Backbone as CSV, one residue per row, in Angstrom:
resi,resn,N_x,N_y,N_z,CA_x,CA_y,CA_z,C_x,C_y,C_z
1,MET,109.093,109.019,77.686,110.788,108.488,78.142,111.336,109.365,79.293
2,ARG,111.343,107.669,80.208,112.002,107.903,81.534,113.056,108.633,82.222
3,THR,113.499,109.475,82.477,114.673,109.817,82.678,116.086,108.982,83.519
4,PRO,116.632,108.808,83.237,117.970,107.977,83.590,118.550,108.432,83.922
5,ILE,119.081,107.399,85.846,119.644,108.273,87.664,120.594,107.132,87.497
6,MET,121.495,107.728,87.797,123.023,107.116,87.725,123.077,107.689,89.921
7,ALA,123.724,106.610,90.507,123.368,107.137,92.178,124.574,106.064,92.455
8,GLY,124.997,106.767,93.316,126.282,106.230,93.787,126.370,106.121,95.852
9,ASN,126.056,104.641,95.034,126.536,104.453,96.539,127.704,104.415,97.179
10,TRP,128.137,104.907,98.363,129.270,104.653,98.633,129.576,103.693,100.192
11,LYS,129.109,103.203,100.250,128.580,103.295,102.158,129.600,102.896,102.543
12,MET,129.786,102.469,103.778,131.208,102.693,105.074,131.888,103.160,104.408
13,ASN,132.797,104.146,103.606,133.161,104.409,102.383,133.531,106.008,103.105
14,CYS,135.037,106.474,103.317,135.021,108.140,102.800,134.296,109.002,103.749
15,ASP,135.537,109.479,104.554,135.881,110.487,105.756,135.321,111.965,105.520
16,ASN,134.917,112.679,106.461,134.659,114.058,105.396,135.589,114.481,105.105
17,ASP,137.129,114.274,105.033,137.274,115.197,103.544,138.073,114.264,102.040
18,GLU,137.404,112.850,102.620,137.465,112.026,101.542,136.744,112.505,100.683
19,ALA,135.366,112.183,101.663,133.423,113.088,100.664,133.883,114.203,100.103
20,TRP,134.574,115.316,100.600,134.485,116.395,99.886,135.277,116.188,99.239
21,GLU,136.317,115.676,98.400,136.937,116.023,97.609,136.310,114.943,96.761
22,LEU,135.714,113.811,96.386,134.953,112.756,96.069,133.840,113.980,95.637
23,ALA,133.396,114.120,96.056,132.097,115.087,95.580,132.430,116.013,94.714
24,ALA,133.423,116.978,95.005,133.728,118.159,94.681,134.582,117.586,93.057
25,ALA,134.629,117.583,92.932,135.644,116.369,91.553,134.792,115.930,90.958
26,ILE,133.813,114.818,90.972,132.420,115.134,90.656,131.167,116.447,89.880
27,ALA,131.787,116.947,91.116,130.983,117.586,90.411,131.264,118.355,89.403
28,ASP,132.561,119.109,89.617,133.151,120.189,88.974,133.213,119.870,87.392
29,GLU,133.198,117.943,87.657,133.215,117.190,85.970,131.607,116.826,85.159
30,LYS,130.983,116.761,86.196,129.070,116.927,85.947,128.091,117.565,86.380
31,GLY,128.715,118.777,87.328,127.463,119.431,88.286,126.631,119.908,87.209
32,ASP,126.879,119.954,86.092,125.805,120.894,85.304,125.467,119.567,84.020
33,VAL,124.976,118.591,84.110,124.929,117.278,83.750,123.553,117.523,83.291
34,GLU,123.253,117.131,81.570,121.586,117.077,81.825,121.356,115.851,81.044
35,GLY,119.972,115.469,81.783,119.579,114.106,80.731,119.385,112.567,81.483
36,CYS,120.377,113.492,82.625,120.126,112.643,83.536,120.713,112.362,85.185
37,GLU,120.267,112.413,86.168,120.039,112.429,87.135,120.563,112.139,87.893
38,VAL,121.702,112.528,88.596,122.882,112.625,90.039,123.239,112.963,90.425
39,VAL,123.019,111.349,91.486,122.493,111.490,93.124,124.091,110.378,93.817
40,LEU,124.530,111.153,94.739,125.301,110.860,95.904,124.739,110.651,97.055
41,CYS,125.192,109.304,97.459,124.421,108.676,98.982,125.874,108.578,99.241
42,PRO,126.825,109.154,100.211,127.195,108.964,101.490,126.845,108.531,102.620
43,PRO,128.165,108.335,103.404,127.219,107.578,104.758,127.061,108.840,105.309
44,ALA,126.649,108.659,106.589,125.520,109.654,106.872,126.395,110.542,107.400
45,THR,127.451,110.331,108.307,128.295,111.567,108.851,129.149,112.674,107.767
46,ALA,129.065,112.643,106.684,129.391,112.927,105.771,128.024,113.468,104.334
47,LEU,127.280,113.482,104.842,125.949,114.039,104.016,126.414,115.511,103.761
48,THR,125.941,116.330,104.861,126.905,117.893,105.516,127.622,117.820,104.337
49,THR,128.840,117.458,104.511,129.125,117.678,103.926,129.604,117.578,102.221
50,VAL,128.884,116.315,101.930,128.954,116.840,100.296,127.424,118.012,99.915
51,LEU,126.831,118.433,100.663,126.029,118.458,100.443,126.149,120.353,99.671
52,ALA,127.865,120.092,100.610,127.459,121.885,100.371,129.348,121.694,99.091
53,ALA,129.546,120.463,99.173,130.440,120.555,98.009,129.633,120.271,96.481
54,ILE,127.936,119.753,96.696,127.645,120.096,94.682,126.460,120.570,95.632
55,GLU,126.509,122.252,95.892,126.182,122.936,96.440,125.699,123.801,94.268
56,ASP,124.579,124.308,94.481,124.869,125.061,92.618,124.871,124.005,91.536
57,THR,124.922,122.443,91.793,124.731,122.051,90.731,123.730,120.989,90.638
58,ASN,123.833,120.131,89.645,122.206,119.515,89.060,122.027,118.448,90.004
59,ILE,123.326,117.707,90.912,123.672,116.575,91.707,122.408,116.510,93.023
60,GLY,122.185,115.331,93.105,121.698,115.407,94.391,121.536,114.624,95.510
61,LEU,121.580,114.851,96.284,121.780,113.681,97.684,121.376,112.980,98.445
62,GLY,121.780,111.722,98.313,121.222,111.055,99.271,121.321,109.491,99.852
63,ALA,120.596,109.247,101.826,120.785,108.561,102.543,120.870,107.463,102.085
64,GLN,121.918,105.914,103.127,121.347,104.343,102.746,120.448,104.633,103.522
65,ASN,120.062,105.052,104.286,119.096,104.412,104.913,118.031,104.823,105.473
66,ILE,116.688,104.944,106.131,115.730,105.907,106.859,115.051,104.196,107.645
67,PHE,114.312,104.602,109.240,113.843,104.145,109.511,112.885,105.002,110.008
68,TRP,110.901,104.048,109.986,110.324,104.772,110.007,109.184,105.565,110.555
69,GLU,109.644,105.174,111.708,109.578,106.820,113.127,109.897,107.947,112.573
70,GLU,109.000,109.389,113.283,110.003,110.558,112.628,110.958,111.232,114.635
71,SER,110.743,110.190,115.484,111.907,110.256,116.644,111.391,109.585,117.409
72,GLY,112.303,109.465,118.490,112.209,108.323,119.144,113.138,107.491,119.833
73,ALA,112.611,106.760,120.455,114.162,105.869,121.279,114.973,104.426,120.178
74,TYR,114.976,105.683,118.904,115.779,104.263,118.444,117.860,104.360,117.886
75,THR,118.149,103.914,118.906,119.283,103.906,118.592,120.267,103.967,117.860
76,GLY,121.071,104.328,117.559,121.507,104.573,115.634,120.693,104.304,114.241
77,GLU,118.847,104.732,114.660,118.401,105.011,113.394,118.368,106.687,112.872
78,LEU,117.792,106.830,111.674,118.052,107.750,111.213,116.675,108.378,109.956
79,SER,116.010,109.241,111.016,114.624,109.702,110.617,114.727,110.585,108.910
80,GLY,112.630,110.418,108.444,112.840,111.341,107.510,113.309,112.768,107.762
81,PRO,112.421,113.286,108.466,113.054,114.865,109.068,114.396,115.143,109.395
82,MET,115.037,113.535,109.902,116.334,114.649,109.940,117.281,114.489,108.579
83,LEU,116.819,113.181,107.769,117.486,113.338,106.913,116.871,114.691,105.789
84,LEU,115.804,114.969,106.415,115.361,116.256,104.622,116.484,117.485,105.773
85,SER,116.560,117.267,107.353,117.272,118.323,107.266,119.029,118.465,106.792
86,CYS,119.541,117.113,106.055,120.933,117.281,106.138,120.813,117.802,104.028
87,GLY,119.485,118.023,103.752,119.361,118.289,102.313,119.411,116.927,102.076
88,CYS,118.834,116.069,102.308,118.969,114.590,101.469,117.514,114.812,100.409
89,GLN,117.422,114.518,99.551,116.304,114.146,97.840,115.756,112.511,97.896
90,TYR,116.651,111.705,98.507,116.928,110.446,97.489,117.281,110.203,99.154
91,VAL,116.452,108.520,99.488,117.411,107.767,100.243,117.370,105.658,99.088
92,ILE,118.143,105.526,100.162,118.145,103.523,98.924,116.857,102.646,100.305
93,ILE,116.655,102.120,100.337,115.797,101.265,101.501,115.742,100.014,100.823
94,GLY,115.895,99.380,101.465,116.162,97.303,101.468,117.617,97.148,100.474
95,HIS,119.257,97.468,100.769,119.468,96.818,100.178,119.865,95.651,100.522
96,SER,120.400,95.296,100.231,120.653,94.105,99.980,121.629,92.837,101.704
97,GLU,122.304,94.905,101.602,123.756,94.129,102.533,123.008,94.583,103.907
98,ARG,122.095,94.870,103.915,120.712,95.538,104.717,119.424,94.701,104.705
99,ARG,119.461,93.564,104.541,118.527,92.641,104.441,118.654,91.127,105.207
100,GLY,117.621,90.663,106.121,118.253,89.729,106.985,117.547,88.225,106.325
101,ARG,117.719,87.990,105.208,116.840,86.761,104.890,117.532,86.142,105.085
102,PHE,118.886,85.566,105.046,120.230,84.648,105.859,120.675,85.486,106.384
103,GLY,121.961,84.501,107.113,123.347,85.062,107.531,123.029,85.510,108.889
104,SER,124.225,86.005,110.039,123.763,87.002,110.066,125.437,87.382,111.106
105,ALA,125.583,88.330,111.792,126.824,88.908,112.556,127.871,88.057,112.996
106,ASP,127.343,86.835,112.730,128.541,85.884,113.506,129.052,84.860,112.663
107,GLU,128.082,84.647,111.642,128.418,83.801,110.022,129.775,84.799,109.645
108,ASP,130.754,83.803,108.864,131.758,84.697,107.576,131.043,85.189,107.003
109,PHE,131.257,86.320,106.788,130.921,88.081,105.634,131.577,87.116,104.189
110,THR,130.445,86.669,103.535,130.524,86.517,102.085,128.996,86.925,101.441
111,PRO,129.075,87.472,100.370,128.245,87.433,98.909,127.367,86.715,99.469
112,GLU,126.928,85.288,99.705,125.997,84.588,100.131,125.559,85.433,101.229
113,LEU,126.441,84.818,102.440,125.049,85.359,104.234,126.452,86.802,104.160
114,GLN,125.470,88.016,103.387,126.512,89.442,103.721,124.995,90.244,104.492
115,GLN,123.217,90.101,104.390,122.752,90.292,104.598,122.685,90.021,106.530
116,VAL,123.343,91.108,106.749,123.401,91.408,108.872,122.968,92.171,109.311
117,PHE,121.374,93.281,108.626,120.893,94.487,109.143,119.902,93.768,109.616
118,GLY,119.520,92.443,109.284,118.138,92.523,110.011,116.899,93.098,108.981
119,ASP,117.072,94.246,107.815,115.682,93.871,106.953,115.290,92.460,106.224
120,THR,113.877,93.542,106.531,113.255,92.267,105.514,111.921,93.387,104.736
121,ASP,111.217,91.952,104.158,109.941,93.047,102.830,109.515,93.707,103.811
122,ALA,108.750,93.266,104.647,107.989,93.498,106.193,108.303,94.765,106.304
123,SER,110.116,95.569,107.053,110.395,96.788,107.005,110.459,97.852,106.290
124,VAL,110.874,96.646,104.795,111.150,97.385,103.671,109.696,98.701,103.554
125,ASN,108.894,97.657,103.696,106.843,98.447,102.857,107.214,99.166,104.612
126,ARG,107.024,99.860,105.432,107.094,100.613,106.207,107.713,101.644,105.994
127,LYS,109.383,101.166,105.850,110.209,102.324,105.467,109.619,103.648,104.306
128,LEU,109.127,102.956,102.941,109.010,103.433,101.860,108.159,104.046,101.760
129,PRO,106.654,103.721,103.024,105.834,105.293,103.253,106.330,106.531,103.654
130,ALA,107.274,106.449,104.930,107.903,106.973,105.577,108.707,108.043,104.884
131,ALA,109.504,107.940,104.084,110.500,108.235,103.443,109.258,108.680,102.727
132,LEU,108.387,108.299,101.230,107.252,109.250,101.020,106.949,110.221,101.496
133,SER,106.110,110.175,103.301,105.577,111.045,103.398,106.507,112.697,103.703
134,HIS,107.504,112.449,103.568,108.201,112.988,103.970,109.160,114.114,102.358
135,GLY,108.149,113.996,101.242,109.234,114.385,99.580,110.079,113.432,99.388
136,LEU,111.144,112.362,100.027,111.954,111.488,99.721,111.991,110.779,99.086
137,LEU,112.705,110.356,97.232,113.018,109.458,97.192,113.001,108.492,96.987
138,PRO,112.067,107.738,97.244,112.740,106.120,97.308,113.335,104.497,96.199
139,ILE,115.063,104.443,96.609,114.715,103.791,95.831,115.802,102.749,96.041
140,VAL,114.187,101.506,96.142,114.185,100.160,96.205,114.990,99.676,96.059
141,CYS,115.436,98.784,96.645,116.384,97.339,96.363,115.897,96.070,96.164
142,VAL,115.535,95.400,95.350,115.427,93.934,94.693,116.317,92.939,94.379
143,GLY,116.097,91.798,94.831,117.445,90.624,94.275,117.250,89.475,94.468
144,GLU,117.950,88.327,94.132,118.334,86.849,94.445,119.210,87.301,95.053
145,LEU,119.352,85.800,95.939,120.600,85.096,95.950,121.429,84.176,94.643
146,LEU,123.017,83.722,95.241,122.793,82.893,94.146,122.044,80.756,94.241
147,SER,121.894,81.528,95.195,121.004,79.751,95.485,119.869,79.795,94.633
148,GLU,119.188,81.573,94.608,117.992,81.108,94.585,117.927,81.721,92.769
149,ARG,118.827,81.423,92.738,118.908,82.123,91.171,119.248,80.490,90.644
150,GLN,120.315,79.862,91.190,120.596,77.889,90.549,119.064,76.874,90.516
151,GLU,118.464,77.880,92.141,117.587,77.017,91.712,115.405,77.573,90.750
152,GLY,116.285,78.388,89.736,114.969,78.995,88.804,114.122,80.138,89.386
153,GLN,114.334,80.638,91.506,113.702,81.269,91.393,113.431,82.881,91.205
154,THR,114.523,83.844,90.280,114.924,84.831,90.506,113.481,85.726,90.163
155,ASP,112.788,85.172,89.037,110.989,86.345,88.638,110.054,86.106,90.045
156,GLU,110.202,84.992,90.521,109.812,84.791,91.411,109.711,85.902,93.033
157,VAL,111.351,85.081,93.172,111.911,86.266,94.093,111.624,87.803,94.616
158,VAL,112.317,88.627,92.757,112.307,89.797,92.697,110.869,90.515,92.318
159,SER,109.977,89.381,91.996,108.543,90.043,92.011,108.116,90.037,92.835
160,GLY,108.224,88.975,93.830,107.423,88.718,95.095,108.256,90.081,96.635
161,GLN,109.277,90.477,96.146,110.442,91.767,97.072,109.453,92.955,96.709
162,VAL,108.702,93.490,94.922,108.570,94.654,94.467,106.771,94.706,95.475
163,THR,106.264,93.586,95.142,104.713,93.544,95.617,104.546,93.976,96.978
164,ALA,105.624,92.879,98.032,105.546,93.003,99.219,105.792,94.978,99.649
165,ALA,106.745,95.010,98.784,107.319,96.101,99.345,106.418,97.816,98.689
166,LEU,105.421,97.359,98.090,104.699,97.853,97.537,103.400,98.466,98.583
167,THR,103.526,97.486,98.920,102.228,97.050,99.651,101.484,98.810,100.464
168,GLY,100.329,98.230,100.063,98.859,99.144,100.610,100.028,100.289,100.814
169,LEU,100.425,100.924,99.451,100.767,102.682,97.998,100.032,102.318,97.233
170,GLU,98.761,104.086,97.314,98.719,104.210,96.026,99.346,104.579,94.375
171,ALA,98.659,104.354,93.854,99.369,104.228,92.711,100.238,105.843,92.037
172,SER,99.277,107.053,92.746,100.042,108.384,92.999,101.342,108.248,93.442
173,GLU,101.621,107.293,94.686,102.436,107.270,95.470,103.917,106.379,94.883
174,VAL,103.500,105.747,93.993,104.244,104.954,93.449,104.805,105.499,92.336
175,ASP,104.484,106.150,91.718,104.603,107.240,90.364,106.037,107.953,90.842
176,TRP,106.495,108.168,92.458,107.231,108.700,92.418,108.630,107.784,93.254
177,VAL,108.766,106.289,93.378,109.637,105.461,94.091,109.702,104.860,92.412
178,ILE,111.775,105.031,93.103,112.765,104.478,91.623,113.008,102.405,92.031
179,LEU,113.469,102.031,91.697,113.137,100.389,91.550,115.039,100.258,91.138
180,ALA,114.979,99.149,92.281,116.595,98.586,92.031,116.620,96.727,91.630
181,TYR,116.964,97.022,90.359,117.546,95.468,91.161,118.645,95.260,90.528
182,GLU,119.443,94.898,92.441,120.587,94.294,92.454,120.926,93.020,93.078
183,PRO,121.006,91.586,91.990,121.060,90.644,92.179,122.676,90.240,93.482
184,VAL,121.734,89.847,94.482,122.663,90.242,95.075,124.284,88.852,95.109
185,TRP,124.294,87.598,93.943,125.353,87.293,93.551,126.502,88.573,93.472
186,ALA,126.114,89.063,92.980,127.047,90.406,91.719,126.697,91.379,92.505
187,ILE,127.205,91.390,93.947,127.262,93.023,94.622,128.463,92.723,95.027
188,GLY,129.761,93.609,95.046,130.564,93.907,95.058,131.456,92.262,95.177
189,THR,131.484,91.240,94.137,132.115,90.519,93.753,132.607,90.612,92.435
190,GLY,132.756,91.188,91.311,133.473,91.494,90.411,132.476,91.219,89.419
191,GLU,130.822,90.173,89.981,130.064,89.385,88.598,128.263,90.676,87.939
192,VAL,128.550,90.655,87.231,127.703,91.340,85.890,126.995,89.978,85.976
193,CYS,125.947,90.762,86.164,125.086,90.112,84.873,125.115,90.855,83.985
194,GLU,124.794,89.370,83.261,124.323,89.574,81.882,123.725,91.002,81.310
195,ALA,123.898,91.905,80.454,122.853,92.760,80.094,121.854,92.212,80.033
196,GLU,121.561,91.024,78.391,120.167,90.936,78.470,119.643,90.049,79.815
197,GLU,120.411,89.433,80.240,119.712,88.871,81.167,118.513,89.847,82.931
198,ALA,119.738,91.278,82.396,119.665,92.055,83.606,118.231,93.172,83.236
199,ASN,117.814,92.784,81.887,116.613,93.461,81.210,115.885,92.827,80.946
200,ARG,115.447,91.620,81.080,114.922,90.883,81.454,114.081,90.857,82.466
201,VAL,115.105,90.452,83.862,115.201,90.278,85.022,113.822,91.943,85.307
202,ILE,114.627,93.315,84.881,113.787,94.369,85.036,112.327,94.226,84.752
203,GLY,112.619,93.552,83.215,111.064,93.568,82.653,110.640,92.654,83.724
204,VAL,110.389,91.970,84.261,109.369,91.360,85.031,108.536,91.901,86.473
205,ILE,109.828,92.597,86.490,109.900,94.225,87.302,108.838,95.040,87.435
206,ARG,109.055,94.966,86.034,108.027,95.974,84.972,106.334,95.531,85.282
207,ALA,106.583,93.923,84.908,105.049,93.350,84.349,104.724,93.541,86.188
208,THR,105.551,93.492,87.115,105.118,93.176,88.738,104.349,94.456,88.563
209,LEU,104.283,95.652,88.712,104.306,97.224,88.755,102.802,97.432,88.471
210,ALA,102.861,96.930,87.210,102.105,96.328,86.239,100.415,95.421,86.540
211,GLU,100.519,94.860,87.227,99.717,94.167,87.660,99.416,95.135,88.857
212,VAL,100.604,95.521,90.070,100.000,95.718,91.338,99.312,97.487,91.085
213,VAL,99.681,98.142,90.193,99.373,99.917,90.507,98.902,99.913,89.222
214,GLY,98.922,99.371,87.667,97.999,99.668,85.877,99.650,100.045,85.617
215,GLY,99.379,99.715,84.175,100.706,99.566,83.321,101.087,100.894,82.955
216,GLU,99.985,102.297,82.994,100.795,103.397,83.229,102.017,104.282,84.140
217,VAL,101.228,103.723,85.063,102.253,103.790,85.953,103.067,102.994,86.254
218,ALA,103.680,101.918,85.586,104.988,101.171,85.632,105.506,101.393,84.018
219,GLU,104.733,101.706,83.267,105.685,102.482,82.551,107.038,102.848,82.462
220,ARG,106.601,104.667,83.807,107.031,105.638,84.358,107.913,105.430,85.462
221,VAL,108.186,104.628,85.642,108.909,104.152,86.852,109.910,103.930,86.611
222,ARG,111.219,104.682,86.902,112.249,104.284,86.769,112.961,102.825,87.390
223,ILE,113.635,101.608,86.970,113.965,100.965,87.459,115.714,100.718,87.034
224,LEU,116.220,100.718,87.523,117.806,100.998,87.513,118.347,99.360,87.848
225,TYR,119.875,98.884,87.673,119.960,97.287,87.283,122.017,98.496,88.564
226,GLY,121.726,97.483,89.486,122.992,97.571,90.146,123.451,96.228,90.856
227,GLY,125.035,96.041,90.722,125.806,95.208,91.119,127.293,94.252,90.255
228,SER,127.923,96.003,90.523,130.015,95.496,89.508,129.390,96.242,88.240
229,VAL,128.728,97.062,88.303,128.994,98.025,87.219,129.342,99.952,87.275
230,ASN,130.473,99.278,85.549,131.216,99.797,85.699,131.700,100.971,84.363
231,PRO,132.404,100.956,84.256,132.859,101.614,81.725,133.217,100.615,81.354
232,ALA,133.052,99.676,81.910,133.339,98.160,80.565,131.697,97.963,80.513
233,ASN,131.122,98.060,81.511,129.968,97.167,81.339,129.076,98.292,80.895
234,VAL,129.351,99.745,81.606,127.795,100.123,81.081,127.101,100.158,79.647
235,GLU,127.585,100.416,79.230,126.713,100.811,77.498,126.221,99.618,77.566
236,GLY,126.845,98.834,77.290,125.939,97.489,77.141,124.974,97.765,78.318
237,LEU,124.315,97.654,79.264,123.208,97.805,80.391,122.264,99.029,79.645
238,MET,122.647,100.125,79.526,121.870,100.989,79.027,121.437,100.719,77.537
239,GLU,122.526,100.085,76.861,121.369,100.485,75.435,120.344,100.038,76.296
240,GLN,119.999,98.757,76.705,118.376,98.056,77.011,117.364,98.806,77.629
241,SER,116.457,98.501,76.672,115.678,99.206,76.481,114.444,98.891,78.288
242,GLU,114.856,97.927,79.048,114.525,98.638,80.535,115.112,99.045,81.260
243,ILE,116.345,99.297,81.109,117.022,99.297,82.454,117.908,100.623,82.252
244,ASP,116.847,101.749,83.390,117.420,103.253,83.105,118.166,103.434,84.004
245,GLY,119.314,103.865,84.217,120.733,103.498,84.968,121.565,102.944,86.211
246,GLY,121.507,103.351,87.183,122.979,102.280,88.065,122.238,102.970,89.524
247,LEU,122.718,101.430,90.093,122.944,101.870,91.629,124.426,100.902,91.779
248,VAL,124.913,102.571,91.709,126.585,101.688,91.882,127.382,102.052,92.885
249,GLY,128.035,101.342,93.641,129.553,100.747,94.379,130.782,101.311,94.490
250,GLY,131.627,99.998,94.323,133.294,100.621,93.848,133.346,101.572,93.070
251,ALA,132.571,101.752,91.622,132.524,103.009,90.703,132.507,104.431,90.908
252,SER,132.496,103.671,91.697,131.183,105.497,92.545,132.227,105.889,93.118
253,LEU,133.174,104.997,93.373,134.682,105.282,95.040,136.032,106.339,93.754
254,GLN,135.269,106.769,92.876,136.698,107.192,91.891,135.815,107.939,91.031
255,ALA,136.240,109.026,90.821,135.365,110.610,90.327,135.741,110.336,88.490
256,GLU,136.647,110.161,88.508,136.590,109.504,87.123,135.889,108.588,86.659
257,SER,136.115,107.644,86.947,134.729,106.376,86.555,133.495,106.619,86.788
258,PHE,133.198,106.807,88.028,131.497,107.735,87.919,131.371,108.139,86.499
259,CYS,131.901,109.275,86.280,131.778,110.550,85.961,131.254,109.901,84.056
260,GLU,132.370,108.616,83.876,132.147,107.555,82.294,131.225,107.448,82.430
261,LEU,130.478,106.647,83.399,128.804,105.365,83.708,127.930,106.966,83.433
262,ILE,128.178,108.252,84.395,127.309,109.762,84.284,127.240,109.943,82.665
263,ALA,128.057,110.110,81.971,128.303,109.752,81.045,127.483,109.261,79.855
264,ALA,127.543,107.648,80.421,127.135,106.872,79.445,125.388,106.832,79.572
265,ALA,125.339,107.145,80.874,123.729,107.050,80.948,122.879,108.465,80.387
266,ALA,123.803,109.244,80.763,123.101,110.533,79.608,122.928,110.518,77.792
267,ALA,123.526,109.691,77.636,123.625,109.389,76.120,123.283,108.282,75.844
268,SER,121.877,107.601,76.416,122.078,106.682,76.408,120.077,106.267,75.874
269,LYS,119.407,107.682,76.385,118.138,107.483,75.655,117.750,108.795,75.038
């Protein structure tokens, strides 16, 4: 039995006062939740604030990115030791908003061209062992662009991203990895992948895992769905056999809606 996870990715939202208020409200309502891992991923400026708000609860703290070196002349980056010192237990790696397969900061910012920070399969592959080496649980994101879905390339794209991310890892290391299927066209657009289709693609991801590290490990790895998850669709998503939770954006910025998602995940398995 895979324990569900509901992870809130706050992205570039919440100053410290807002982060405290939101985290405290979630902790008051769901701080003792059982049957579901809850993770809050605030911006880096609010990590220690959120840590204080969730102290002595069952809620975990996650960062939104990591760099593969431990220190050095890497302006603006955060290392594994830095994240640990802020109390992080999880870290998101390779979110579609950070991947750089298309688009640049000079182009119009649209869902199809939102990958402006330059992460690639290769950089995701370097960040993953950096997280694992420091005991951080990585939430590794994969997903296709709208054009790739329209061209029938979804399975090939996500399978390739999974294989590239895990290159060089031992099966025992992959046991600690969490994957998230986030179709780029469904992130922040209000569009959601139909539950049955999300389940099918996550099945493709799990089959890829089985090819890379074996069936036993593949069955243990948690795979989340992300992309406009909200209280209206969460039950349908969580009913699916392959979906082990959600990586949630907008709905995690309201305590009431996020707590509804947590309750649905905890009741699902």
